[in-house]
Phi, psi and omega in degrees: 000132176267183189295320181300323178293317180296313184296314187274001168082090164049044181291141178272124183269127168035074179246028186261349194276125162054049182296333183296332185265000184289149173281166176310312183305317181294313181301314179298320180298315180300312181303318182295316178299321179292322183293312184283346177274350175097013188266352179293136188300325188265004189271125181279108183293334182294347179273351177302137176253354189253010183272073174064011177092006183294316181258021180292137180283338192262022181294132177286149174298149185255136176265118177251029184288336174238107184267331183220118184257358175271187178292135171231050195264157165245003172266115187293346178271355175297142190287131178253160184260121177283093183291328185296330180281344181269319188279130174201156176278134177284168179297339179280349181086359181283152177287150178302139177248020175303125183294124176241152185234111190296130185218149179220148178254111182293148183233152181283171171062030175064028179275158181290132177297158177266122166280155175311139185307133178088344184280333179293314179296322176300303180296327175298327175302330181247026173077013183275168183223153169216346188210144175271208186278114186285354175270355188241135178277059175250140179240142181241107190270135182223145182235136171265133189236061182299318176212163180269133183238014171101354190252347184299322181296315182292324177296324175292320182292321177297315181294319178303309179304328182261358182060045180241141174253149183227174167247126176248121183268117183251153172252175178304310177303318179299316179291328178298312195266338195225050181295331180293321171299319183295314180304319171302316174309309183295308178298331176273012176080023177270161174265134178250123184251178186260119174246014180078163177294305192249008173062037176272165175288113194296329173300335183277356185247154184280172189308315181302304181299324177300314183292324176296317180302318187273305186288331183291320174295318184292319178295318182287326175301314180295320176304318188271321190241356177076015183231164177239163182264136182257329187247147181237132165247111180297128180311137173067005187070019177265133182204177174214168179302322179306310182289331172293318182293313185295303184304320171301313184291336173277358173097020184250153173251116178288121182243114183264213185207163175241002167205136172204163166217179189278072184252014188261358178282106181296335180266358175258087178263113182253353177103159184286335178288331175296314180300311184301322186288316183291327180286306185300323187281349179253010174301141182207154175298131179079017188291133167259106186268129175252123177232142178260137187278354172284353184273122177288326175304315180298311184302316181290328184269347190302316179302309180290334170297312177298307177302324180290319175302318180294321178297334180275357178102001185268154173227160185262119185261174178265119185302341183277358178265354176286123181269000000 
C-alpha cells in the first residue's frame, strides 16, 4: 500500500467491472469493504476510533501553555539562533534532527522582520513558507486553533463581514469536538490546515509517530469533509530539518509566520486596543500573520485590525497564491 492509499483512507479500487457475473461471495465482500471503509451511506464516520487517534476516547489532555517557543521580539539585540551553523548532513545521509524554534525579530516602520539566520533558506529548501511577496502590500491571515475558547464564531463572522479568507490550523481534539465550526470554515472559503493530532514538538517524535500525527488528522478530516489538508503549522513553531523533510514527502507545506505575539494565554486579557496596536504597528508587505483564536482580545479587535490595515493600503490575500 502506498502513501496515497493511506492518506485518502481505505479507498476501494476498481470494483466496477462486470458486476452481473460476480458471485454472491464477491458481492458480500464488496459490501463489507464499503462498510468498513466508511463508504456506507448510513455509516457515521465520527464513530470511528482508529483514525490516528482523533476519535479515541482515551485521548490525554494536551498542554497548550506554550504555543510559540521561538523569538517574538522587537528588540534587535535579542539573541538569535544561527541555524545555518547547525544544519548539516549526517554520515547516514539523514536530515539533521536538531530541534529548531521558529523565531523572528520585528522591525519598526513596516519593515520586513528578520528571521533567524539560515532559516529562510532551510525552509525554502523543503518548500516551506513564512512570508509572501514583499513587493506587495498583502497580508495572509492565519489562526492557530489548538482548542476552542468560545471566540471562533465571532472571528468567522468578522471575516465573513469583511470578505477576508484565512487559514485555520486545527488539532485532533478540535476536529473531534467542533466539527460544525470546522464545517463553517470550509463552507465560507477558508483553508483548514494541519496542527497535528496531539500538538507534540515534532522533532521529539519518531518517524512513525510523526506520520500518524499528520496523516491521522488529515485522514479523519477527509473522512468527514471530503477534503485534504495542504499546510502544516508545527506545534510551538518547533521543527527540524528531518521534520521538514518528512512532512514535505507526506505532501504538506510548512507554513510559519512573519508576525506573532504572545496572545495564546487565555487568562492574559489586555484589551482589544492592545491587540490592535501591536498588530497594526507591525504590518509589512507579504506578512503571514499568526493570531491565536483563543484570545478574546484578538476576537474583539479583529474588525478594527482588518479595517485599519486596509486604511494603510494593505489587502488580505489568499495563501494559495504564494509561490
